[in-house]
C-alpha positions as CSV (number, residue, x, y, z in Angstrom):
1,X,0.3,0.3,0.5
2,X,0.9,3.4,-1.1
3,X,2.1,5.6,1.8
4,X,2.0,9.4,1.6
5,X,5.9,11.0,2.5
6,X,6.5,14.9,3.4
7,X,9.2,17.0,4.5
8,X,10.6,17.7,8.4
9,X,12.4,21.1,8.0
10,X,14.3,21.7,10.6
11,X,14.7,25.9,11.3
12,X,16.0,28.7,13.4
13,X,13.3,31.0,14.0
14,X,13.4,33.9,12.8
15,X,12.2,36.3,9.3
16,X,12.6,34.5,6.0
17,X,13.9,31.4,6.8
18,X,10.1,29.9,5.6
19,X,9.8,32.0,2.6
20,X,13.5,31.1,1.8
21,X,12.6,26.9,1.7
22,X,9.2,27.3,0.3
23,X,11.9,30.2,-2.3
24,X,14.3,27.2,-2.9
25,X,12.0,24.1,-3.9
26,X,10.2,26.6,-6.1
27,X,13.3,27.1,-8.5
28,X,13.3,23.5,-9.4
29,X,9.9,23.4,-10.4
30,X,8.7,21.5,-6.0
31,X,5.1,23.0,-5.4
32,X,3.4,22.6,-1.8
33,X,0.1,21.5,-1.4
34,X,0.6,21.7,2.7
35,X,1.7,23.1,5.7
36,X,2.4,23.2,8.6
37,X,4.5,24.6,12.0
38,X,6.0,23.5,15.1
39,X,7.3,26.4,17.7
40,X,9.5,25.2,19.8
41,X,11.4,28.8,21.2
42,X,13.9,29.6,19.2
43,X,13.9,26.8,16.4
44,X,11.0,24.9,15.2
45,X,10.0,21.9,12.7
46,X,8.0,23.2,9.3
47,X,6.1,20.1,8.0
48,X,5.2,20.8,4.2
49,X,3.3,17.9,1.8
50,X,5.1,18.5,-2.3
51,X,5.3,16.7,-5.0
52,X,8.8,15.5,-5.0
53,X,9.4,15.2,-1.5
54,X,13.2,13.2,-2.4
55,X,13.6,15.9,-4.8
56,X,12.2,17.8,-2.4
57,X,14.8,17.0,0.5
58,X,18.1,16.9,-2.0
59,X,17.4,20.9,-2.8
60,X,16.9,21.3,0.7
61,X,20.2,19.4,2.0
62,X,22.3,21.7,-1.0
63,X,21.5,25.0,0.4
64,X,22.3,23.5,4.6
65,X,18.9,22.4,5.7
66,X,17.8,19.5,6.8
67,X,15.6,18.4,5.7
68,X,14.4,14.6,6.7
69,X,11.6,12.2,5.0
70,X,8.8,11.3,6.9
71,X,5.8,8.8,6.6
72,X,2.4,9.8,7.5
73,X,-1.1,8.9,6.8
74,X,-3.6,11.4,4.0
75,X,-6.7,10.4,4.2
76,X,-9.0,11.7,2.7
77,X,-12.4,14.3,4.0
78,X,-15.4,14.3,2.8
79,X,-18.4,13.7,4.7
80,X,-15.9,12.5,7.7
81,X,-13.9,14.1,10.5
82,X,-11.3,14.2,12.4
83,X,-13.5,12.9,14.8
84,X,-14.5,10.1,12.8
85,X,-11.0,8.2,11.6
86,X,-10.0,9.6,15.7
87,X,-12.1,7.0,16.4
88,X,-11.1,3.7,13.5
89,X,-7.9,4.4,14.7
90,X,-8.0,4.4,19.0
91,X,-10.4,0.7,18.1
92,X,-7.7,-0.8,16.0
93,X,-5.4,0.2,18.7
94,X,-3.1,3.3,16.5
95,X,-2.0,5.7,18.5
96,X,-2.0,9.8,16.4
97,X,1.2,11.2,17.7
98,X,0.8,13.8,15.1
99,X,-1.4,15.6,13.4
100,X,0.3,17.5,11.5
101,X,-2.6,19.4,9.7
102,X,-4.7,19.8,6.2
103,X,-3.7,19.5,2.8
104,X,-4.9,18.9,-0.7
105,X,-4.2,16.8,-2.9
106,X,-5.6,16.7,-6.5
107,X,-7.8,19.2,-5.0
108,X,-8.8,16.9,-2.3
109,X,-8.9,17.6,0.8
110,X,-6.0,15.6,3.2
111,X,-6.0,15.4,7.1
112,X,-2.4,14.4,7.6
113,X,-1.7,12.6,10.7
114,X,1.5,10.1,12.4
115,X,0.5,7.4,13.3
116,X,2.6,4.8,16.1
117,X,1.6,2.0,13.0
118,X,1.2,2.9,9.7
119,X,0.2,-0.3,8.0
120,X,-2.8,-0.8,10.5
121,X,-3.9,2.9,9.9
122,X,-3.9,2.6,6.5
123,X,-5.0,-1.1,6.5
124,X,-8.6,-0.1,8.9
125,X,-9.1,2.9,7.3
126,X,-9.2,1.2,4.1
127,X,-11.4,-1.2,5.3
128,X,-13.5,2.0,5.9
129,X,-13.5,3.4,2.8
130,X,-11.5,6.3,3.3
131,X,-9.6,6.9,0.2
132,X,-5.7,7.1,1.2
133,X,-2.3,8.7,-0.1
């Protein structure tokens, strides 16, 4: 089963840092369709849904930015709610470790979650009729 991968980028929490990331990706034709930022004081983690994570990580590393590829669960949210997804995962002993937020893939709204067991999460959500990325 295919798994959604995102970029997690460790950056200093200062003006122009985020714009530099987006600018460098854009120069290389890498498009952004989702963004979340976790503040940790002087530093932060920017999580990005991009069309090419491997190339994106490579581009950023050339500019001395620490970028890691992270596997997550991407769930199309249509008529379901976050509560519906959380309930299904919880009932199947899958822990949601982080809610990255929302992004868009092919104009579809995607809920992006970091979980402790991606394989099980994908299996149970698929069985429940959710479209996964």
